[in-house]
ZAKOLVEX-604214 format. One line per field, with one value per residue: residue number from 0; residue in one letter; x, y, z of N, C-alpha, C, O in turn. Coordinates in steps of 0.02 Angstrom, whole numbers. Layout:
N
nr <- c(NUM/...)
rest <- c(a/...)
n_x <- c(X/...)
n_y <- c(Y/...)
n_z <- c(Z/...)
ca_x <- c(X/...)
ca_y <- c(Y/...)
ca_z <- c(Z/...)
c_x <- c(X/...)
c_y <- c(Y/...)
c_z <- c(Z/...)
o_x <- c(X/...)
o_y <- c(Y/...)
o_z <- c(Z/...)
END
This chain:
181
nr <- c(0/1/2/3/4/5/6/7/8/9/10/11/12/13/14/15/16/17/18/19/20/21/22/23/24/25/26/27/28/29/30/31/32/33/34/35/36/37/38/39/40/41/42/43/44/45/46/47/48/49/50/51/52/53/54/55/56/57/58/59/60/61/62/63/64/65/66/67/68/69/70/71/72/73/74/75/76/77/78/79/80/81/82/83/84/85/86/87/88/89/90/91/92/93/94/95/96/97/98/99/100/101/102/103/104/105/106/107/108/109/110/111/112/113/114/115/116/117/118/119/120/121/122/123/124/125/126/127/128/129/130/131/132/133/134/135/136/137/138/139/140/141/142/143/144/145/146/147/148/149/150/151/152/153/154/155/156/157/158/159/160/161/162/163/164/165/166/167/168/169/170/171/172/173/174/175/176/177/178/179/180)
rest <- c(x/x/x/x/x/x/x/x/x/x/x/x/x/x/x/x/x/x/x/x/x/x/x/x/x/x/x/x/x/x/x/x/x/x/x/x/x/x/x/x/x/x/x/x/x/x/x/x/x/x/x/x/x/x/x/x/x/x/x/x/x/x/x/x/x/x/x/x/x/x/x/x/x/x/x/x/x/x/x/x/x/x/x/x/x/x/x/x/x/x/x/x/x/x/x/x/x/x/x/x/x/x/x/x/x/x/x/x/x/x/x/x/x/x/x/x/x/x/x/x/x/x/x/x/x/x/x/x/x/x/x/x/x/x/x/x/x/x/x/x/x/x/x/x/x/x/x/x/x/x/x/x/x/x/x/x/x/x/x/x/x/x/x/x/x/x/x/x/x/x/x/x/x/x/x/x/x/x/x/x/x)
n_x <- c(42/21/42/-80/-107/-168/-124/-185/-197/-178/-238/-135/-193/-289/-363/-307/-364/-301/-211/-218/-75/-20/-134/-126/-72/74/239/305/210/102/26/-73/-168/-288/-341/-360/-455/-562/-581/-615/-737/-812/-816/-879/-1003/-1041/-1050/-1156/-1259/-1264/-1297/-1413/-1492/-1513/-1609/-1713/-1698/-1661/-1514/-1542/-1639/-1567/-1475/-1564/-1605/-1485/-1465/-1572/-1538/-1413/-1451/-1548/-1468/-1397/-1495/-1582/-1728/-1800/-1867/-1971/-1926/-1791/-1737/-1759/-1677/-1549/-1528/-1543/-1665/-1816/-1977/-2086/-2010/-1955/-2075/-2115/-2006/-2016/-2144/-2115/-2021/-2096/-2201/-2125/-2097/-1989/-1985/-2071/-2201/-2229/-2335/-2300/-2300/-2425/-2515/-2497/-2453/-2320/-2211/-2122/-1992/-1953/-1843/-1881/-1878/-1864/-1795/-1672/-1635/-1633/-1533/-1421/-1406/-1377/-1258/-1167/-1075/-987/-944/-879/-771/-705/-674/-582/-480/-445/-396/-265/-193/-108/-164/-117/-94/-225/-285/-219/-269/-403/-406/-361/-464/-573/-527/-529/-664/-713/-649/-710/-843/-832/-792/-903/-995/-940/-954/-1089/-1130/-1061/-941/-970/-889)
n_y <- c(-58/113/284/409/585/639/560/439/261/190/70/-24/-57/35/157/316/483/605/734/910/1017/1104/1085/1009/1007/1103/1029/963/1025/1004/855/798/891/892/773/805/909/832/746/842/889/769/746/864/839/725/784/874/781/716/820/870/755/739/834/796/834/834/832/905/989/1072/1125/1198/1295/1359/1415/1502/1587/1639/1710/1797/1875/1943/2025/1975/1908/1754/1618/1473/1428/1474/1394/1268/1278/1303/1193/1091/1017/928/995/936/884/1002/1066/974/990/1130/1125/1038/1111/1220/1162/1117/1236/1312/1399/1533/1572/1703/1799/1884/2036/2108/2015/1909/1783/1741/1673/1713/1652/1642/1629/1578/1643/1526/1439/1504/1493/1350/1321/1386/1310/1185/1207/1280/1203/1160/1281/1336/1246/1257/1387/1395/1318/1398/1505/1480/1522/1649/1816/1837/1705/1657/1740/1689/1558/1585/1642/1527/1433/1502/1497/1358/1331/1400/1330/1206/1238/1274/1149/1075/1136/1102/962/952/1005/945/970/935/800)
n_z <- c(0/-35/14/22/-22/90/193/214/189/31/-79/-189/-315/-333/-436/-449/-467/-583/-519/-529/-551/-408/-335/-223/-48/-11/-22/127/204/345/331/407/439/360/404/540/530/480/588/685/634/640/781/825/764/841/966/945/916/1041/1132/1076/1081/1217/1232/1157/1023/854/745/629/673/762/670/590/681/699/571/567/671/626/508/559/645/553/506/408/334/376/300/271/145/141/241/182/68/124/209/126/105/66/15/92/200/253/295/398/485/520/579/686/764/793/870/976/1039/999/891/806/693/580/484/332/236/125/66/151/128/136/258/400/500/669/807/973/1142/1220/1133/1127/1263/1279/1182/1237/1354/1300/1225/1306/1385/1285/1231/1342/1361/1234/1239/1348/1287/1178/1248/1271/1166/1073/1019/889/843/850/754/640/640/625/497/426/452/391/256/240/253/141/38/54/26/-109/-160/-134/-217/-339/-332/-328/-452/-569/-700/-874/-955)
ca_x <- c(0/54/7/-109/-82/-193/-93/-220/-171/-210/-219/-96/-234/-338/-345/-310/-372/-243/-221/-184/-19/-37/-198/-108/-33/148/279/325/152/75/-26/-121/-216/-353/-369/-381/-518/-612/-592/-652/-806/-844/-823/-930/-1067/-1056/-1072/-1226/-1303/-1274/-1331/-1481/-1529/-1534/-1663/-1760/-1694/-1618/-1464/-1572/-1676/-1517/-1449/-1615/-1602/-1420/-1477/-1616/-1498/-1364/-1487/-1580/-1414/-1376/-1551/-1617/-1789/-1792/-1929/-1961/-1885/-1723/-1719/-1760/-1619/-1482/-1521/-1553/-1720/-1875/-2032/-2118/-1965/-1952/-2136/-2113/-1957/-2047/-2201/-2086/-1991/-2153/-2236/-2081/-2089/-1927/-1991/-2138/-2216/-2259/-2354/-2270/-2327/-2496/-2553/-2487/-2436/-2251/-2204/-2058/-1980/-1913/-1826/-1913/-1834/-1852/-1743/-1608/-1618/-1613/-1469/-1372/-1398/-1345/-1193/-1126/-1017/-939/-916/-829/-709/-672/-646/-522/-427/-424/-361/-193/-162/-100/-205/-89/-107/-296/-293/-198/-317/-467/-396/-357/-532/-612/-508/-551/-737/-725/-629/-762/-902/-815/-790/-974/-1026/-916/-983/-1163/-1138/-999/-935/-972/-822)
ca_y <- c(-2/178/333/462/650/653/517/375/207/183/5/-13/-67/90/209/383/535/648/795/963/1049/1155/1070/976/1050/1108/977/983/1047/950/816/775/944/870/724/842/941/779/725/897/886/711/758/914/806/684/829/898/725/703/877/872/697/750/881/772/871/803/877/947/1039/1120/1159/1246/1350/1394/1453/1558/1633/1675/1758/1850/1918/1986/2066/1945/1871/1681/1587/1402/1418/1484/1332/1215/1286/1299/1126/1045/973/930/1037/901/880/1069/1077/935/1023/1189/1105/1008/1166/1263/1124/1115/1303/1341/1452/1559/1589/1767/1813/1945/2064/2124/1956/1867/1712/1724/1661/1724/1608/1675/1589/1602/1642/1456/1414/1532/1461/1282/1322/1401/1252/1130/1223/1312/1163/1159/1348/1345/1208/1288/1453/1377/1296/1457/1550/1464/1549/1723/1849/1826/1637/1648/1773/1641/1501/1613/1645/1459/1402/1533/1472/1288/1331/1422/1272/1154/1264/1266/1078/1051/1159/1058/897/960/1025/924/991/879/779)
ca_z <- c(0/-37/56/-16/2/157/240/220/148/-36/-108/-254/-371/-339/-483/-421/-517/-597/-483/-559/-515/-360/-301/-159/-6/-29/9/193/243/387/297/454/446/332/449/599/511/477/658/720/608/669/852/829/751/898/1019/928/927/1112/1164/1049/1102/1284/1231/1106/961/803/719/582/715/784/611/569/728/684/511/585/713/582/463/601/671/494/486/351/348/369/279/259/86/161/274/133/26/161/238/69/120/20/44/149/258/281/332/457/526/548/625/748/798/818/921/1036/1069/980/841/793/621/574/414/307/175/121/52/210/113/157/329/430/558/722/864/1034/1201/1239/1088/1150/1327/1265/1145/1286/1398/1261/1195/1353/1405/1231/1228/1397/1346/1178/1263/1386/1239/1139/1292/1274/1103/1068/971/822/827/835/689/587/639/598/426/401/454/340/194/235/241/73/-2/61/-12/-179/-177/-132/-280/-395/-326/-346/-519/-604/-768/-921/-983)
c_x <- c(44/15/-20/-88/-111/-169/-127/-186/-211/-190/-186/-139/-284/-316/-357/-322/-308/-258/-182/-127/-46/-102/-184/-72/40/184/304/267/126/15/-84/-175/-287/-385/-395/-448/-575/-629/-633/-727/-845/-863/-877/-1000/-1085/-1080/-1146/-1277/-1318/-1313/-1403/-1519/-1552/-1598/-1716/-1758/-1642/-1567/-1495/-1610/-1624/-1487/-1498/-1612/-1539/-1430/-1519/-1578/-1449/-1398/-1518/-1529/-1394/-1436/-1591/-1677/-1777/-1861/-1917/-1919/-1810/-1696/-1710/-1694/-1554/-1472/-1528/-1606/-1774/-1926/-2067/-2075/-1957/-2016/-2136/-2065/-1987/-2102/-2170/-2057/-2043/-2186/-2193/-2070/-2025/-1927/-2064/-2140/-2251/-2273/-2323/-2307/-2401/-2542/-2546/-2472/-2366/-2249/-2132/-2051/-1933/-1902/-1862/-1862/-1817/-1795/-1674/-1587/-1593/-1545/-1413/-1354/-1359/-1273/-1145/-1068/-964/-904/-862/-764/-669/-640/-582/-464/-404/-385/-286/-156/-159/-150/-182/-102/-183/-317/-276/-247/-382/-463/-395/-425/-577/-594/-530/-628/-750/-704/-682/-827/-890/-815/-860/-1007/-1002/-946/-1056/-1176/-1074/-1001/-936/-902/-814)
c_y <- c(61/222/390/530/668/605/449/323/200/114/18/-19/-8/139/278/431/574/713/852/992/1102/1139/1034/1023/1050/1049/1005/1010/992/916/796/832/926/820/758/878/891/753/780/895/826/718/809/882/761/727/855/841/713/756/882/814/706/797/861/813/836/855/926/1004/1097/1158/1212/1307/1393/1439/1514/1611/1673/1729/1814/1899/1965/2028/2041/1906/1797/1652/1512/1389/1427/1420/1274/1216/1273/1225/1073/991/977/976/1001/897/946/1082/1036/967/1085/1174/1077/1063/1210/1228/1121/1184/1338/1393/1472/1572/1654/1779/1880/1972/2073/2063/1903/1796/1693/1721/1673/1681/1645/1625/1621/1607/1572/1425/1440/1502/1388/1276/1338/1344/1197/1147/1263/1271/1163/1227/1359/1308/1235/1353/1445/1357/1354/1505/1536/1489/1625/1749/1834/1754/1625/1682/1722/1585/1525/1617/1575/1427/1435/1509/1398/1285/1350/1364/1219/1175/1254/1194/1050/1074/1118/989/898/973/1007/951/930/863/799)
c_z <- c(-1/7/13/16/71/211/249/172/84/-65/-175/-316/-382/-393/-453/-477/-526/-564/-515/-516/-468/-321/-233/-116/-25/9/77/234/283/353/343/466/419/379/515/587/509/546/696/698/639/743/866/815/811/956/1004/937/1000/1145/1140/1075/1174/1289/1177/1043/913/778/670/618/735/728/588/615/716/622/527/625/671/537/503/626/615/469/426/376/333/354/274/195/96/195/226/90/65/189/186/86/68/54/100/207/295/322/397/507/560/596/689/791/830/877/986/1068/1050/927/833/716/621/501/394/247/174/108/105/194/135/231/350/492/604/779/928/1090/1226/1198/1110/1215/1320/1231/1192/1329/1363/1244/1244/1373/1349/1226/1283/1383/1288/1199/1302/1337/1200/1182/1297/1212/1106/1018/900/800/810/771/633/584/609/522/392/399/400/270/184/222/166/26/-3/23/-86/-203/-180/-195/-339/-392/-345/-420/-559/-677/-812/-945/-1053)
o_x <- c(98/-36/17/-57/-81/-191/-103/-154/-272/-131/-206/-122/-317/-258/-413/-293/-266/-309/-122/-130/-90/-121/-230/-45/64/163/323/273/126/-39/-138/-224/-337/-444/-448/-493/-630/-688/-680/-772/-901/-918/-917/-1049/-1144/-1126/-1190/-1331/-1375/-1359/-1448/-1578/-1606/-1634/-1756/-1810/-1588/-1577/-1475/-1611/-1635/-1473/-1477/-1616/-1540/-1405/-1505/-1585/-1443/-1375/-1514/-1542/-1375/-1431/-1630/-1676/-1745/-1908/-1860/-1881/-1769/-1641/-1661/-1662/-1510/-1416/-1521/-1595/-1777/-1919/-2078/-2099/-1952/-2011/-2156/-2081/-1984/-2108/-2196/-2069/-2036/-2198/-2219/-2037/-2007/-1878/-2111/-2089/-2299/-2228/-2320/-2342/-2437/-2598/-2584/-2477/-2354/-2280/-2086/-2098/-1883/-1946/-1871/-1808/-1762/-1752/-1625/-1528/-1542/-1504/-1360/-1295/-1315/-1230/-1089/-1013/-904/-843/-809/-710/-607/-585/-534/-406/-343/-345/-248/-96/-200/-178/-223/-120/-201/-361/-314/-265/-414/-510/-423/-442/-616/-639/-547/-652/-792/-739/-697/-860/-933/-836/-875/-1046/-1041/-961/-1082/-1228/-1038/-1053/-909/-861/-762)
o_y <- c(62/203/416/533/708/609/406/340/203/101/63/12/-3/159/294/422/575/745/846/991/1140/1179/1030/1073/1001/1026/1064/1016/935/945/778/819/941/822/739/877/905/738/764/898/834/700/801/896/760/707/854/853/702/741/895/822/682/800/902/825/815/915/984/1061/1157/1217/1266/1364/1454/1495/1569/1671/1734/1786/1872/1959/2022/2063/2079/1877/1780/1662/1489/1341/1393/1397/1237/1165/1236/1200/1013/930/1025/994/1032/907/948/1108/1063/971/1091/1206/1092/1062/1234/1259/1121/1188/1389/1428/1435/1581/1663/1771/1926/1935/2049/2059/1855/1752/1635/1762/1645/1674/1675/1586/1682/1577/1560/1390/1403/1487/1368/1233/1306/1330/1166/1103/1277/1298/1165/1231/1387/1335/1236/1370/1482/1376/1359/1543/1577/1479/1658/1710/1821/1743/1589/1658/1714/1564/1489/1597/1565/1395/1400/1502/1378/1243/1320/1351/1191/1134/1228/1179/1008/1036/1102/959/850/955/1052/953/878/908/786)
o_z <- c(29/35/-29/69/107/269/286/122/85/-73/-213/-367/-434/-396/-435/-531/-481/-578/-527/-455/-486/-278/-192/-140/-53/62/82/295/260/346/319/501/449/394/541/630/533/560/733/739/662/765/912/850/829/992/1047/964/1019/1184/1180/1090/1191/1340/1155/1013/933/788/669/594/726/735/568/591/721/621/504/614/679/531/482/629/628/418/396/430/282/393/274/193/64/181/228/79/43/193/201/82/30/112/152/263/356/378/449/566/621/648/743/852/887/928/1041/1120/1081/918/849/683/659/459/435/212/218/133/104/237/150/265/320/532/585/797/933/1085/1249/1225/1111/1224/1348/1248/1187/1340/1392/1250/1225/1379/1362/1219/1270/1393/1290/1178/1293/1347/1188/1156/1323/1206/1137/979/855/742/763/736/585/529/570/486/338/349/367/228/128/184/133/-23/-56/-8/-122/-259/-222/-224/-384/-444/-374/-446/-580/-710/-794/-955/-1082)
END
């Protein structure tokens, strides 16, 4: 077995795609960074599952509340269509999600506009309280871990994470809309 660029074992018979020049990390770069990002994502998902499970909430419920919180903080209206698009759900799944969050007291629906057909979704104080209860332990531990780094180091990590998020978004778009051969 040989080793791939991310450090994982590759069977000798596996056909690897041709990688364009400059697409891989520079030689000497820590190859375990990709693995660490994968591990972080996995552990974050495990935490969300555990915290949500204790509150009878699925990861999708928590992701929906995160979307609503992010858009609301930016002053944008959140509709079921926004949730459907950002969470990549079908219309029936979005309706079930909104109904579930409304029934649990985590969001309200408000009619908008003169024809009142459009619905705006807003988080309730209960959603903020429950979110704080679920994510405070994680925030405390992450805050302690970040406290060991200098401002300059955190700035570098912030830039790195933003770049990794952008790279992931670009890769997702390519995977969703592959170019014809």
